[in-house]
C-alpha positions as CSV (number, residue, x, y, z in Angstrom):
1,M,13.6,-12.4,-31.8
2,K,10.6,-14.5,-32.2
3,Q,7.8,-13.1,-34.3
4,I,5.1,-13.2,-33.0
5,E,1.6,-13.8,-34.9
6,M,-1.5,-12.0,-34.9
7,P,-3.8,-14.7,-33.1
8,K,-7.2,-15.3,-35.6
9,N,-9.9,-14.7,-32.6
10,L,-9.9,-13.3,-29.2
11,T,-10.4,-16.9,-27.7
12,E,-7.1,-18.1,-29.1
13,L,-5.5,-14.4,-28.0
14,Q,-6.7,-15.2,-24.9
15,S,-5.2,-18.5,-24.4
16,S,-1.7,-17.7,-25.8
17,L,-1.6,-14.9,-22.8
18,E,-2.3,-17.3,-20.1
19,T,0.4,-19.5,-21.8
20,L,3.0,-16.9,-21.8
21,G,1.9,-15.8,-18.4
22,G,2.3,-19.3,-16.8
23,D,5.5,-19.0,-18.0
24,A,6.6,-16.1,-16.9
25,L,5.3,-17.0,-13.6
26,S,7.4,-20.0,-13.4
27,A,10.5,-17.6,-14.4
28,G,9.6,-15.2,-12.1
29,R,10.0,-18.0,-9.0
30,Q,13.0,-19.8,-10.1
31,V,14.7,-15.9,-10.1
32,W,13.1,-15.6,-6.8
33,L,14.4,-19.0,-5.6
34,A,17.7,-17.2,-7.0
35,G,18.0,-14.4,-4.9
36,L,17.2,-16.2,-1.7
37,G,20.1,-18.8,-2.6
38,L,21.8,-15.2,-3.5
39,A,21.1,-14.2,0.1
40,V,21.5,-17.2,1.9
41,T,25.3,-17.6,0.4
42,V,26.1,-14.3,0.9
43,G,25.4,-14.3,4.6
44,E,27.0,-17.8,5.2
45,T,30.1,-16.4,3.3
46,V,30.2,-13.1,5.4
47,S,29.5,-15.6,8.7
48,D,32.3,-17.8,8.0
49,T,34.6,-14.6,7.4
50,F,33.9,-13.1,10.3
51,D,34.1,-16.9,12.4
52,S,37.6,-17.1,10.2
53,L,38.9,-13.5,11.3
54,V,37.8,-14.4,15.1
55,A,39.7,-17.6,15.0
56,K,42.6,-16.0,13.0
57,G,42.7,-13.3,16.3
58,R,42.2,-16.2,19.3
59,R,45.5,-17.4,17.8
60,S,47.4,-14.4,17.0
61,G,46.6,-13.2,21.0
62,L,45.4,-9.6,21.3
63,A,45.2,-8.4,17.6
64,P,44.9,-4.7,17.3
65,V,41.1,-3.5,17.1
66,A,41.7,-1.4,13.9
67,E,43.2,-4.6,11.9
68,A,40.3,-6.6,12.6
69,E,37.7,-4.0,11.6
70,K,39.9,-3.5,8.4
71,A,39.6,-7.4,7.4
72,L,35.9,-7.2,8.5
73,A,35.7,-4.3,6.4
74,S,36.9,-5.3,3.5
75,A,34.9,-9.2,3.5
76,R,32.1,-7.2,3.7
77,R,33.1,-5.5,0.3
78,R,33.6,-8.6,-1.2
79,A,31.3,-10.2,-0.4
80,S,29.2,-7.3,-1.8
81,R,30.7,-7.1,-5.2
82,L,29.9,-11.2,-5.1
83,E,26.3,-10.6,-4.7
84,T,26.6,-7.8,-7.4
85,K,28.4,-10.4,-9.9
86,V,25.3,-13.3,-9.0
87,E,22.9,-10.5,-9.5
88,K,24.2,-9.6,-12.5
89,A,24.6,-13.2,-14.0
90,V,20.7,-14.3,-12.3
91,E,19.6,-11.2,-14.7
92,S,20.9,-12.0,-18.2
93,R,20.3,-15.8,-17.5
94,L,16.3,-14.6,-16.6
95,G,16.8,-13.2,-19.7
96,A,18.1,-15.6,-21.8
97,L,15.4,-18.2,-20.2
98,L,12.4,-15.7,-21.3
99,G,13.7,-15.2,-24.8
100,R,14.1,-19.4,-25.0
101,L,10.9,-20.1,-23.9
102,G,9.0,-16.9,-26.3
103,V,8.2,-14.4,-23.8
104,P,7.5,-11.4,-25.7
105,T,9.7,-8.2,-24.4
106,R,7.7,-5.5,-22.9
107,S,7.4,-3.1,-26.7
108,E,6.8,-6.5,-27.9
109,V,3.8,-6.4,-25.6
110,Q,3.2,-3.0,-26.1
111,E,2.8,-3.1,-29.7
112,L,0.6,-5.9,-29.3
113,T,-1.6,-4.2,-27.3
114,R,-1.5,-1.3,-29.6
115,R,-2.6,-3.5,-32.7
116,V,-5.6,-4.9,-30.7
117,E,-7.1,-1.8,-29.5
118,N,-6.6,-0.7,-32.9
119,L,-8.7,-3.7,-34.3
120,A,-11.3,-3.5,-31.4
121,Q,-11.8,0.3,-33.2
122,S,-12.3,-1.0,-36.1
123,L,-14.8,-3.5,-35.7
124,R,-16.9,-0.9,-33.4
């Protein structure tokens, strides 16, 4: 974990926070785009699977409706598992990316806030 150095003055603190905010915003945009990509991928997978099932049904004549519904339900479960796996991978990579960027964790920000508040009180 990256050690946070205390800024020497309020201008330096503001500059550091603005830099971190910009990095976090950029990382957030990447996560947002990854989520959109995930939604499109899952939608395409379900759509392709459905189309494949319809084609198989046409080739085999009149397939029982229960079998088709069973296959569709199976495809939806697989798509849901895929979505969960991708979400976990995105979250993991985002955490690693934020760590590499030096973006502090929530607890580090809370600790810094507490220290700044204590410092402000001592200056009054």
